[in-house]
N, C-alpha and C positions, 0 to 999 in steps of 0.2 A: 504494500500500500504506500502511495506517495504522500508527501506532506502537504501538497497542494491539490486542489480539485483537478480532475483530468482536463477540463476545458479552460484552465487558467495557466498561462505560461509561467515558469518559475521565476523569470526575471522581473515580472510586474511588481512584485513586492519591493524589490530593490529600487525600481524606478519611482514608485509611490513614496517610499521612505526618503529618497534623495530629493524629490520634488518638495515634500513638506519641509524638510530641513532647509532647503534653499529659500523657500518662502519665509520661514521664520527669520533667517539671517537678513534677507532683503528688508523685511519689515522692521527689524531692529535697527538697521542702518538708516532707514527712512524716518522712523518715528521717535526713536530714543535719542534725544539731544543731550548735550553736556549737562544741562540743568537737571536732568533726570538721573544722572549717574553719580555714584559715590566712589567708583573704582575706575581704573583705566578702561578705555573704550574696548580694548581687545578682550577684557574679562567679560564684558556684557555681550559682545558679539559671539564669543566662544560659547558662553552660556546659552545664547539663542540657538546656536548650531547644535549643542548637546540636547537641549530641550526639544528642538524640532526633530532631531534624529530619533529621540525616544518616542515621540508621538508618531513619527513616520513609520518606525518599525512596528509599533503597536497596530497602526491602521493597515500598513502594507502586508504584514506577515501574520496578523491574527484576525482583525475584523474583516478585511476584504476576502480572504480565503474562506472564512466562516460563512459569510453572506453568500458567496458564489456556490459553496457546497450545499448550503441550505436551499437556495433557489433552484439548483440543478437537480435536486433530489438525491444527491450522493450522501447527505447527512440526514439521518432520521430526526424528525422534529423533537423527539424526546431527549435527544442528546444535545440539541442546539441550546436549550435553556441553561443547563449547567455550564456549557462552554461560554456562552455569552455572559454569564454571571462572573466567571473568572476574568474576562476582559473588562467588565465593568469595575471590578475591584482594582485592576491595574490602572484604569483611567482615574479613579478616585484617588489612588495612592499618588499618582503623578500630580494631580491638581491640588492635593493637600500639601505638597511640598516634601514628601518623604524622600524623593530622589535627591533633594538638596542636602541630605545628611550623608551622602556618599563621600568618602574621604578625598578622592582625587578629583572628582567632577563637581563636588558640592559648591566650592567657592564661586565658580563661574556661573553655575545655575542660580545660586542665591543672588549674585550681582545682577543677572538678567531679570530675575523676578522682582527685585527691589526697584530697578529702573522702570520696569513695565508697570508696577503698582504706582509709582510716582506719576507716570504719564497718565494712568487711568484716573488718579485722584485729580490731577490738573484738569483733565477733560471733563470730569464730573462737576468740578467747581464752575467751570465755564458754562456748562449746560444749565446748572442750577441758577447762575446769575441771569442767563437769558430768560429762563422760565419765570424767575422772580420779577424781572423787569416787565415781562408781558402781563403777569398777574397784577402788578402795581398799576400798569396802564389800564387794564380792564376794570379794576376796582374804582379808579379815579373817574373813568368815563361813565360807569354805571352806578356811581354812589348816589344814594337818595339825597334829594335837596333838603338841606337842614333849615332853610329859611321858610317859615310859615307865616 
């Protein structure tokens, strides 16, 4: 029995993993500015590559073959549930930051996650200011007339 479904070429997992890693790195170069970083830029971009590679491997070598095997009928549906549960646990572990505790790759992944969180906070504050300004404008326009 092969590790990939019969109608899925074995190199597709590698292509998917590499593509996702490249997207993470390009996104880190494009969106994470110096004001978001507390480490050197290479730490953040290396962390983005590691984080992207991990998500890419998870999607390319676990989720995609599992889905193809299930859709083609090669994987019985009663086996798909427990398999998908294992993948879900891995995704949760990655999102919770457990990967950042690894001794050799941890510092770069933590630097990337901190920079990404700072950018997200900055973006959320900007959106909140816009919404607050719109609400203030709306309440001023529709305020009841206090003069009677």
